[in-house]
C-alpha positions in Angstrom: 5.1 0.9 -25.4 3.7 -1.9 -24.1 5.5 -2.1 -20.5 4.9 1.1 -20.4 0.9 1.1 -20.7 1.4 -2.3 -18.3 3.5 0.1 -15.5 0.5 3.0 -15.7 -2.5 0.2 -15.3 -0.4 -0.8 -12.3 0.0 2.5 -11.1 -3.7 3.4 -11.7 -5.1 0.3 -9.9 -2.5 1.3 -7.0 -3.9 4.5 -6.6 -7.8 3.6 -6.7 -6.8 0.8 -4.2 -4.9 3.4 -1.5 -7.3 6.4 -2.2 -9.1 6.4 0.5 -6.8 5.3 3.0 -4.6 8.3 1.7 -7.1 11.1 2.5 -7.9 9.6 5.2 -4.2 9.7 6.7 -4.1 13.5 4.8 -7.3 14.4 7.1 -5.8 13.5 10.2 -2.3 14.9 9.7 -3.9 18.3 8.9 -6.5 18.6 11.6 -5.5 20.3 14.4 -7.8 19.1 16.7 -6.3 15.6 17.1 -3.3 14.9 19.5 0.2 15.2 18.4 0.9 11.4 18.9 -1.9 10.2 16.3 -0.9 13.0 13.5 2.8 11.8 14.1 1.5 8.1 13.8 -0.5 9.3 10.5 2.0 10.7 8.7 4.3 7.8 9.7 1.5 5.5 7.3 1.1 8.2 4.9 4.6 8.2 4.1 4.8 4.3 3.9 2.5 3.9 1.0 3.7 3.8 -2.4 5.2 6.9 -4.3 3.6 6.0 -7.5 0.3 5.4 -6.2 -0.5 9.2 -7.1 -2.6 11.0 -9.4 0.0 13.1 -10.2 2.0 10.2 -11.9 -0.5 9.6 -14.6 0.6 10.8 -18.3 -2.6 10.9 -21.1 -1.6 8.4 -23.6 -3.3 7.7 -26.9 -5.6 4.1 -26.0 -4.6 2.7 -29.2 -0.9 3.1 -29.7 0.1 4.6 -26.0 1.8 7.4 -27.4 2.8 10.0 -25.1 3.9 13.4 -27.3 0.9 14.9 -29.7 -2.5 14.1 -27.5 -5.2 15.3 -27.7 -7.9 15.4 -25.1 -11.6 15.9 -26.9 -10.5 12.4 -28.5 -8.3 10.8 -26.4 -5.8 10.0 -29.4 -2.2 10.9 -30.6 -2.2 13.2 -33.5 -1.3 10.3 -35.9 -4.2 8.1 -34.9 -6.7 11.5 -35.2 -5.1 12.3 -39.3 -5.6 8.5 -39.7 -9.2 8.4 -38.7 -10.2 12.0 -40.2 -9.0 10.3 -43.6 -11.9 7.7 -43.1 -14.1 10.0 -41.9 -14.5 8.1 -38.0 -14.2 10.8 -36.1 -17.1 14.1 -35.6 -17.0 17.3 -37.0 -13.9 17.0 -38.6 -12.9 16.6 -42.1 -9.9 16.0 -44.3 -8.6 19.7 -45.4 -5.8 19.7 -46.8 -3.3 16.8 -46.2 
């Protein structure tokens, strides 16, 4: 589980590092006003970037345990952690109903 979190943190850092370059090259490739030779070079450079440095590869993980399944976006936690925090009364507007 720790390796997954480390790998995802590396992917996020790569995305932040190359984000501006990727947007610039995409703009050049899609713009019809540039000559074809420049657009082709931009397409070539765009294909050399890391495929994992894309926002598509990011997954929502519980920030305490790193669990992928049963994730709640509102709290940023997995269902197990939400249940534990609700039992302790630490989650806002959530109370232990019947578990």
